[in-house]
N, C-alpha and C positions, 0 to 999 in steps of 0.2 A: 504494500500500500504506500502511496506517495506521501512523503512527509507533510506536504501542504494539505492533503485530505485529512490526515490524522489531526493536524492542528485545527482544521475547520470543525471536525467532529468534537474535539475537546472544547473548543470555544462554545459550540452550540450547547453541549451538555452543561457547561458552566453557567451559561445564560439561563437555561431551563431551571437549573438548581437554584440560581439566584432569584428567579421569578417565583418559584415555589416557596422559597424561604420568606421572601417579601410578602407573599400572599398569606402565609401563616402568621407573620408578624402583624399584618393588618387585621387579620381575623381575630387574633388574640387581643389587640388593642380595642377593636370594636366590641368584643365580648366584655372586656373589663369596663369599657365606657358604659355599656348598657347596664351592668351591675351597679355602677355608681348612680346612673340616672334613676334606676329602680329604688335604690336606697334613699335618694333625695326625695323622690315622690312619696315614698312610704313615710319619711320623716315629716312631710308636709300634710299627711293624711289623705293623699291622693292614691288610694289603693288601686283604682282601675288603671291609672297610668303606670303604677309600679308593676302590676301584673303584665301589662303590655311590654315593658322593658325587660322583665325577667323571661318572658316567653320568647322575645327576640334573642336573648342570650342563649336560650336553650336551642333555638334553631341553629345557631353557630356551633354549640357544643352540647349535643343531646345527652352526653354521659357526664355532665357536670353535676356533682353532688351539691355543690354550693348553690347553683342556680335553682335546682329542684327544691332545696331547703328554703331559699328566700321566697320563691313563689308559693310554696306550701304555707309558710308562715303568713304571707300576705292574705291568702285565702282564709286562713284561720282568723285573722283579724277582721275580715269581712263577714265572718259567721258562716262561710261556705265550707262546712266541716267535711262533707263528703269529698269534695275536690281537694281540700287540704290534705286529707289522709292519703289520697292517691299520690300526690307529690312527695309527701313526707316518707311514705313507704319506699318510694323509688330512691329518695336520698339515702335512706337507711340501707337499702340493698347495695347501693354503690359504695358505701363505706360503713360496714357493720360496726366499726369501732368508734364512729363519730357519736358523741353524746347528745348534741343538740337535736338531731332528728328524733331520738328516742324520747327526750324530754317533751318536745312539742307534740308528739303522738300521744303522750300521756295527758298533756294539757287539752288537746282536742277531745279526747275520750271523756275527761272530767267535765268539760264544757257541754258535752252531749248527754251528760247524766249517766255515762257508762263507767261508774266508779271502780268496779272490779277490773275492767280492762285498763283503766288509768293506773291502778295500783300495780298491775303486771308490768307496764312500761317503766314505771318508776323503780320497781324492783330490778328490772333489767339494767337500768342506768346505774343503780347502786352496786350491782354485781361487778361493774367496771370501776366505779369510784364510790366507795362506801363512806367517804368523809364529806360528801356534799350536803351541808346542812339544809339549804333550800329544798333539795329534792327529798330529803327525809321528812321535811315539813309537808311537802306536797303528797307524799305517800300517806302520811298520817291523816291529812285532810280527806284523801280519797277513802280511807278506812272509815273515818268519822261520818262522812256524808253517805257512805254505804251502809250505815247502821252498825258499824263494828268499832265503836269507840274504845273498847278495851284493847284491841289490837293496835290502836293508834298511840298508846302511851309509850311503848318502848322506843319507836322511832323518834317521838318527840323528845324524850329524855336524852337520847343520843344527839339530836339536833342542837338542843340548848347546851349540852356539854361541849360541843364543837364551837358553837357561836352563841354565847350567852346574850348577845344583843338582838337576837331574833325575836322581836316582840310578838309577832303573830304566833310563833311556836309556843311561847309562854301562855298566851291566851287560850289556844286550843288545848294545851295540856290542862289548863284549869277547867275547861268545859268537860274534858274526858274524866278528870278526877271527880268533878261534881256529879257526873252521871254514875260514878262508882260509889258515891256517898262519902267521899273523903273531903270533908268540909274545909278544914284548915289548910291542907295542901292545895286545894282548889283556889281558895282565897289568896294564898301566897303567890301562886303562879299568876293569877290575874293582876295582883298588885305589882308584881315584877314587870309585867307587860306595860303597865302605866308608868313605872319608874323609868323604863327605857324610853317610852314615847308618851308624855303627858297629854298630848292631843289625840291619842288613839281612841276615837269615839266608840268603836265597837267594844274595846276592852272595858271602857268606863260603863257602857250600857249593860254588858254582861255582869260586871261586878255589882252594879246596882241591883240587877235581877237576882243575883246570888245572895246578896245581903238581905233582900226582901224575903227570899225563900227561906233563909235561915232565921228570920225574925229580927234581924238587926236593921230596924226601920230607919233610924236616924242616919245611919251610915249610907243606906240606900238613897235617902233623900239628898244627902250631901253630894253623892255622885250625879244624881239627876240635876241638881242645881248647877254643878260644874259643867255638865253637858249643855244646859241651856245658855250658860255664859260663853262657852266655847263656840257654840253654833247659833248665834242669835237670829240668823236668817231662816232657820228651820222651825216652823211653828210646832211640829210634832214634839219638839223637846219640851216646850212649856206645857203642851197638852199632856204628855206623859207625867210630868211633875204634878200637874193639877189633879189628874185622875188618881195618882198615887195618894195624894192628900185625901181625896174623897174616899178611897178604899180604907184608909185608916180612920175615917170618921172625922177628919179635921176639915169640916165644911168651910169655915171662913177662909182658911188658907187656900183651899181649892178654888173658891170663888175669886179671891184676890189674884191668884196666879193665872187663872183662865181669863179674868178680866184684863189683865196685863197683856195676855196673848191676843185678845180681840183688838186692843189698841195698836199693837205692833203689826198684826196681820189681819186687817179688817176684811180682806177678801178670801181668807182661807176658810173653806167650809168646815174642815175638821175642828177648828177652834170654836165656832158657833155650836157645833154639835156637842162638843165636850162640855161647854158651859151649860147648854140646855140639859144635858144628861144629869149634871150635878143638881141643878135646880129641880128637875123632874123627880129625882130620887127623894129629895126633901119633901116635895109636894105629895108624892105617893105615900111616903111613910108617915108623915105627920099631918096630913090633910090640911096643908098650909096654902090658902088661896093666894097669898102674896108670892110665894115661891112658884106656884103654878103660872101666874101671870108672867113672871120673869122667864120661866122655862119656855112659854109660848113665844115671848119676844125674842129669845135667843135662837130658837129653832126655826122660826118662820123664814128668815132669809135663806137658810140652808135648804129648807123644804121647797121653797119657791124657785130655787135654782134649777134650770133645765137639766143639769147633770146631777141632781140630788141622788145621794146614795140610798140604799135600802135602809141603812141605819138611821140616817137623818129623817126619812119618811116614817119609819117605825116609831121613833121617839116623838115626832110631831103628832102622829096619829094618836099615840097614847095620851099626849098632853090635851089634844082636842077631846078625847073620850072623857078624861077626868074633868074637863071644863063643862061637860054636858052637851057638847056639840057632837053627838054620836054619829049622825049621818055623815058629816064631813070626815069624822074620824075613820069610818068604815071605808070611804072612798080613798082616803090617803093611805090607809093600811093595805088596801088592795093594790095600789101603785107600788108600795114597798115590796110586795111579794113578786113583782115583775122585774126588779132591778138585781142584776148580778154583781157581786155575790149577795145572796139573800141573807139578811139578818134573821135568824130563826125567831127572834122575839116578835117579828112582824106577824107571823102566823098566830102566835099566842095572843097578842093584842087584838088581832082581827077576830079571833074566836070570841073574845069578850064583847067586842062591838056588835058582831053579827047576832049573838045571843040576845043582847039588850034590845036589838031591833026586831027580834022574832025570826031572824033568818037562820033557822036551826040547821038546815042542810049545809049551808055555807059555814056555819060555826063548827059542825062536826068535821067537815073537810079541812078546815084550818087546824083543828086539833090534831087530826091525823098527820098533816104535813109537819106540824111542830114536833110531834113525837118521832116522825121519820128522821128529822134533822138532828134531834137532840138525844134520842134514845128514850126508853120507857121512863 
């Protein structure tokens, strides 16, 4: 073969190789660019754009574990769990030692209510890294939500021994210990969660409930007061405090608290309903006409609301019944039985009103419905 021909062939091969290398470089650059675009879109909450970018990256590199992982996580954030599982399983199969796909598969299962499956994924993760405190917490949470609170205690204790600053784990440990009847350890665990994070509202709420359950009412009220101070924009905090006072028979404090709630949140239906409930209880128990007038005044705005709840209508119907306006009471209580979720007391009060009006068939039907909802 002539030297010139050999040289020509060599040059051609070199050019082809250079072109292929350059194409690979461009492909890799575009792949990485699309991943960055997807990450930026996801950070901005633009999940549709993120999915488009990650899908484009997968066109360039279909066997990329990272691109499947990122797209699967984006589908998870959108709530498209079926598609998320498809991508996350593909990511897991491409790299069985990668921990993030396993964790996210557990998260998707937990979000779908498949707590047993979630626990299986978290256990698989822990078989690779058994010192991951957040995953130990997620495993325990899956057990707890799956009705296995006793199984949750061991991973929670291990989690807090690894990371004592994990406030969520201390709270969940307290709930599990409370389920087991271990009062003092439960309270200590919940209090530890608050020591770590004083603004942790869920911990303070559960601590208040636990104090109340154990008869430590003043401490429960202290926690509810703290919640109301920490979250002044949430009317349910003052409502909870006011109704707790009412449960303890501290009527004046209940009325003052709920009156303050009405001033702060005049458009919140739950506030008017709670105040009306407290006045109605007084009127019903003590045959107090003044309390009944105040109950009617508090409940009327809530009952007149086009989105009135079954509870609001049931209480207003009861107040009308006690005031002697039995016909309007029956109509209002019938409306209460059509709103979901139905307040069982609506049927009980409807039975009373229907009997008073001589509507015995309707009264018996209301009694049956009340019994079906509440038991014998």
